[in-house]
C-alpha positions as CSV (number, residue, x, y, z in Angstrom):
1,M,-29.4,21.1,-53.5
2,L,-30.5,23.2,-50.3
3,Y,-27.1,23.8,-49.9
4,F,-26.4,24.8,-53.2
5,F,-29.1,27.2,-53.1
6,F,-28.3,28.2,-50.3
7,R,-24.8,29.5,-51.1
8,F,-25.5,30.5,-54.1
9,F,-27.3,33.4,-52.4
10,I,-25.6,33.9,-49.6
11,R,-22.3,34.4,-52.2
12,I,-23.7,37.1,-54.1
13,F,-24.8,39.2,-50.6
14,L,-20.9,38.1,-48.5
15,K,-18.8,39.3,-51.7
16,V,-21.6,42.9,-52.9
17,F,-21.6,43.6,-49.3
18,C,-19.0,42.5,-46.8
19,R,-16.3,42.1,-49.9
20,L,-15.4,38.7,-49.2
21,K,-12.3,36.9,-50.2
22,V,-10.3,33.8,-49.7
23,E,-6.3,33.8,-49.3
24,G,-5.1,29.7,-50.1
25,L,-7.8,28.0,-51.9
26,E,-4.9,25.9,-53.7
27,N,-4.1,23.8,-50.2
28,L,-7.5,22.8,-50.3
29,P,-7.7,18.6,-51.1
30,Q,-10.4,17.8,-54.3
31,S,-11.6,15.2,-52.6
32,G,-11.4,12.5,-50.1
33,P,-12.1,13.6,-46.2
34,L,-11.2,16.4,-44.7
35,I,-12.2,17.8,-41.2
36,I,-12.0,22.1,-41.7
37,V,-11.4,23.6,-38.5
38,A,-11.8,27.6,-37.9
39,N,-11.7,30.5,-35.8
40,H,-15.7,30.9,-34.8
41,S,-16.1,34.9,-33.7
42,S,-19.7,35.5,-36.0
43,Y,-22.4,33.5,-36.9
44,L,-21.3,34.6,-40.5
45,D,-18.4,32.5,-39.9
46,P,-19.8,28.7,-40.9
47,L,-21.3,30.7,-44.3
48,A,-18.2,32.9,-45.3
49,V,-15.8,29.0,-45.2
50,S,-18.9,27.0,-47.2
51,C,-18.3,29.9,-50.3
52,S,-15.4,30.2,-50.0
53,I,-15.2,26.5,-50.5
54,P,-16.3,24.4,-53.0
55,R,-16.9,21.2,-52.2
56,K,-19.5,20.8,-49.9
57,I,-19.1,21.1,-45.8
58,Y,-20.7,18.7,-43.7
59,W,-21.2,21.5,-39.9
60,M,-21.8,19.8,-37.0
61,V,-23.9,22.2,-35.5
62,L,-24.2,23.3,-31.2
63,E,-27.1,21.8,-30.8
64,P,-29.4,23.9,-28.8
65,I,-28.4,26.2,-31.8
66,Y,-29.7,23.3,-33.7
67,R,-32.9,22.7,-32.7
68,L,-34.2,26.7,-33.1
69,W,-37.2,25.6,-35.0
70,W,-37.3,28.7,-36.9
71,L,-33.1,27.2,-37.5
72,N,-34.1,23.8,-37.4
73,W,-35.0,23.1,-41.1
74,F,-31.4,25.4,-42.5
75,F,-30.2,23.8,-40.7
76,R,-31.7,19.9,-42.1
77,G,-31.7,21.6,-45.7
78,S,-28.3,22.6,-45.9
79,S,-26.8,18.6,-44.2
80,A,-25.7,20.5,-41.0
81,F,-25.8,18.2,-37.6
82,P,-26.5,18.6,-33.6
83,A,-23.3,18.0,-31.5
84,G,-23.5,18.5,-27.5
85,I,-21.9,21.5,-26.3
86,E,-19.5,20.1,-23.4
87,N,-19.2,16.1,-24.7
88,W,-21.1,15.2,-27.9
89,S,-23.1,12.4,-28.8
90,I,-22.1,8.9,-29.4
91,G,-24.5,9.9,-32.5
92,S,-23.3,13.3,-33.3
93,I,-18.9,11.0,-33.5
94,R,-20.6,8.6,-36.1
95,Q,-23.1,11.2,-38.0
96,A,-18.8,12.9,-38.3
97,L,-16.7,9.1,-39.0
98,A,-19.5,7.6,-41.9
99,T,-19.3,11.4,-43.3
100,L,-16.2,11.3,-43.5
101,K,-16.0,7.8,-45.0
102,K,-17.2,8.7,-47.8
103,G,-14.7,11.4,-47.8
104,K,-17.1,14.0,-47.1
105,I,-15.6,17.7,-45.0
106,V,-16.8,17.7,-41.9
107,G,-16.6,21.4,-41.0
108,I,-16.1,21.6,-37.1
109,F,-15.1,24.8,-35.2
110,P,-13.1,23.6,-32.9
111,E,-13.5,26.3,-29.6
112,G,-17.1,24.4,-29.3
113,G,-18.6,27.7,-29.2
114,R,-18.9,31.5,-31.0
115,S,-16.5,34.1,-29.1
116,L,-18.3,36.9,-27.5
117,S,-15.5,38.8,-28.2
118,G,-13.9,38.4,-31.0
119,K,-10.4,36.6,-29.5
120,L,-9.1,32.7,-30.3
121,G,-10.8,30.9,-27.6
122,Q,-9.3,27.3,-25.7
123,M,-9.3,24.6,-28.1
124,K,-11.4,21.7,-27.2
125,P,-10.1,18.1,-28.5
126,G,-13.3,17.1,-30.7
127,A,-11.5,17.9,-35.1
128,I,-8.7,15.6,-32.8
129,V,-9.9,12.9,-32.0
130,L,-12.2,12.5,-35.0
131,S,-8.8,13.2,-37.5
132,L,-7.1,9.9,-36.0
133,K,-10.3,7.6,-34.8
134,S,-10.6,8.6,-39.2
135,G,-7.8,9.3,-40.4
136,A,-8.6,12.0,-42.4
137,P,-6.7,14.7,-42.3
138,V,-7.2,18.4,-40.5
139,L,-7.8,22.3,-42.5
140,P,-6.9,25.1,-40.9
141,I,-9.0,28.1,-41.8
142,G,-8.7,31.6,-40.8
143,I,-11.5,34.1,-41.0
144,Q,-10.3,37.7,-40.3
145,G,-13.2,40.6,-40.6
146,A,-16.7,38.7,-39.9
147,F,-16.5,39.4,-36.3
148,N,-16.6,43.0,-37.3
149,S,-18.9,42.8,-39.3
150,Y,-21.7,40.9,-36.3
151,P,-20.6,41.1,-33.8
152,S,-22.3,39.3,-30.9
153,G,-25.3,40.7,-29.7
154,R,-25.7,43.2,-33.8
155,L,-29.2,42.6,-34.1
156,L,-28.6,42.5,-38.3
157,P,-24.7,42.7,-39.9
158,R,-22.9,45.8,-41.0
159,P,-20.6,46.2,-44.5
160,Y,-17.1,45.5,-43.6
161,P,-14.6,43.1,-45.8
162,I,-13.7,39.3,-45.0
163,K,-11.2,37.9,-45.4
164,V,-11.4,34.0,-45.1
165,C,-7.4,32.1,-44.9
166,I,-7.2,28.2,-45.3
167,G,-4.2,27.2,-43.9
168,T,-2.5,23.6,-45.5
169,I,-4.2,20.6,-44.4
170,L,-3.3,18.7,-41.3
171,P,-1.9,14.7,-41.4
172,V,-3.5,13.1,-39.1
173,R,0.1,11.8,-37.9
174,S,1.2,16.0,-36.9
175,V,-2.9,16.1,-34.7
176,K,-1.1,16.2,-32.1
177,K,-2.1,19.1,-30.8
178,L,-5.0,21.3,-31.8
179,D,-3.9,24.6,-29.8
180,K,-3.3,29.0,-30.3
181,E,-0.3,29.1,-32.4
182,T,-1.3,26.1,-34.5
183,F,-4.1,27.4,-35.8
184,N,-2.6,30.7,-36.1
185,S,0.1,29.5,-38.0
């Protein structure tokens, strides 16, 4: 319930302050399990994606960030769950698989964290493993402008247009390798 409450107000902020635009919404399945993978260069990224997708996204959040006392209430209220930095815990994998089994969306930043330079980093295999284990397809999403609005080290975001580009579904059988080329296309 809190997820949709937060999303309502954050969407207004992003639409007005950052002129949030969404492309490719027709590529989003209306139902069924789905793994969303997106580039991550700003704290605005999960907010921009969540405000662009009408379905609820259950985000995997790096455990040290998830455990921050001043953010933990927000993550719990928005149904996010913790994931380890280097190796996902068995608990986070089980939680992701259970969420997918219920036909929900799991959101992952496959680089394993936020890019401090704004450039796309090396992808980790977590999304592919989840896709192969669950049978859920992968939906790549590109986020443009969030780094310019709210880069690492900046106290507050500045007005800058943000665009969320929703790619085409990658069926499980084609999800063998998730690299920069696949992600950028």
